[in-house]
C-alpha positions in Angstrom: 16.1 20.7 4.3 15.2 17.0 3.9 13.1 15.4 6.6 13.9 11.9 7.8 10.4 10.5 7.4 8.9 7.6 9.2 11.2 4.9 10.6 9.2 1.7 11.0 12.0 0.2 13.3 11.7 3.1 15.6 8.0 2.5 16.0 8.5 -1.2 16.6 7.2 -2.1 13.2 8.6 -3.3 9.9 7.6 -3.1 6.3 6.1 -6.1 4.8 8.9 -8.3 3.4 7.2 -11.6 3.3 5.1 -12.3 0.3 1.5 -13.4 0.8 -1.2 -14.1 -1.7 -3.7 -11.8 -0.1 -3.8 -8.7 2.2 -4.6 -9.7 5.8 -7.8 -8.4 7.2 -7.1 -5.4 9.5 -7.1 -6.1 13.2 -9.8 -4.5 15.5 -7.6 -1.5 16.0 -7.1 -1.2 12.2 -10.8 -1.7 11.2 -11.6 -0.2 7.8 -12.9 3.3 8.2 -15.6 4.9 6.0 -12.7 6.0 3.8 -12.6 2.7 2.0 -14.3 -0.7 1.9 -11.1 -2.2 0.5 -9.1 -3.7 3.4 -5.8 -2.9 1.8 -6.6 0.8 1.5 -8.0 0.9 5.0 -4.8 -0.7 6.3 -2.6 1.8 4.5 -4.9 4.7 5.7 -4.7 3.4 9.3 -0.9 3.3 9.1 -0.8 6.8 7.6 -3.2 8.2 10.2 -1.4 6.6 13.1 1.9 8.2 12.2 0.3 11.5 11.2 -1.5 11.8 14.5 1.7 11.0 16.5 3.7 13.5 14.5 1.0 16.2 14.7 0.9 15.9 18.5 4.7 16.6 18.5 4.9 19.3 15.8 1.5 20.8 15.3 2.4 20.8 11.6 -0.1 19.4 9.1 2.3 19.5 6.2 5.2 18.0 8.1 3.0 15.4 9.7 1.6 14.4 6.3 5.2 14.1 4.9 6.3 12.0 7.8 3.3 9.6 7.4 3.8 9.0 3.8 6.4 6.1 4.3 4.1 4.5 6.8 1.4 4.3 4.1 3.8 2.8 1.6 5.1 0.2 4.1 1.5 -1.0 4.7 0.9 -1.6 1.0 0.7 -5.3 -0.1 3.7 -6.9 -1.8 3.8 -7.2 -5.6 3.1 -10.9 -5.6 0.0 -12.6 -6.7 -2.9 -11.1 -8.6 -4.9 -10.0 -5.6 -2.0 -8.3 -3.9 -1.1 -6.5 -7.2 -4.7 -5.4 -7.6 -4.7 -4.1 -4.0 -1.3 -2.4 -4.5 -2.7 -0.5 -7.5 -5.7 0.6 -5.5 -3.5 1.8 -2.7 -1.3 3.7 -5.0 -4.2 5.3 -6.7 -5.8 6.3 -3.5 -2.6 7.7 -2.1 -2.1 9.8 -5.1 -5.6 11.2 -4.8 -5.2 12.2 -1.1 -1.5 13.4 -1.6 0.1 10.6 0.5 2.2 9.5 -2.5 3.7 12.1 -4.9 2.3 11.8 -8.4 5.7 11.2 -9.9 6.5 8.5 -7.3 3.0 7.0 -7.9 3.6 6.7 -11.6 6.8 4.7 -10.9 4.9 2.5 -8.4 2.1 1.8 -10.9 4.7 0.9 -13.5 6.3 -1.5 -11.1 2.8 -3.1 -10.5 2.3 -3.3 -14.3 5.5 -5.2 -14.6 4.6 -7.4 -11.8 1.2 -8.1 -13.3 2.9 -9.0 -16.6 5.0 -11.7 -14.8 2.1 -13.6 -13.5 1.7 -16.8 -15.4 -1.7 -17.1 -16.9 -3.3 -20.5 -17.0 -3.3 -21.8 -20.6 -6.6 -22.2 -22.2 -7.8 -25.8 -21.9 -7.0 -27.7 -25.1 -9.9 -29.1 -27.1 -10.0 -32.8 -27.7 -8.8 -33.7 -31.2 -11.5 -34.8 -33.6 -11.3 -38.4 -34.5 
């Protein structure tokens, strides 16, 4: 039996679709916890925790609640645009794999996507040296 998972629209939320260069600082209700000093990870964990707690109140199932909260974590991850976002995306994926919020096989695919995105960032060419006269 496949579970439907978290639906951000049902919660009045949406996944990030607009590209930004950096991850916004969490609001007062989403302050980073002791789990991480990285604001991106804290934001993902707060999204996961919010959905987990709401689902647990309804079902009293730790496993089901964790499964339902996984998509909330992924929706809170930064977009794959810009070096800082890609770096934070990688940190979020790695953390999620460690805590079980993202399956290892899905995490590997997400890390590959981050690797591809990182490869597309244009690097500044090295400054050219003035020609000797």
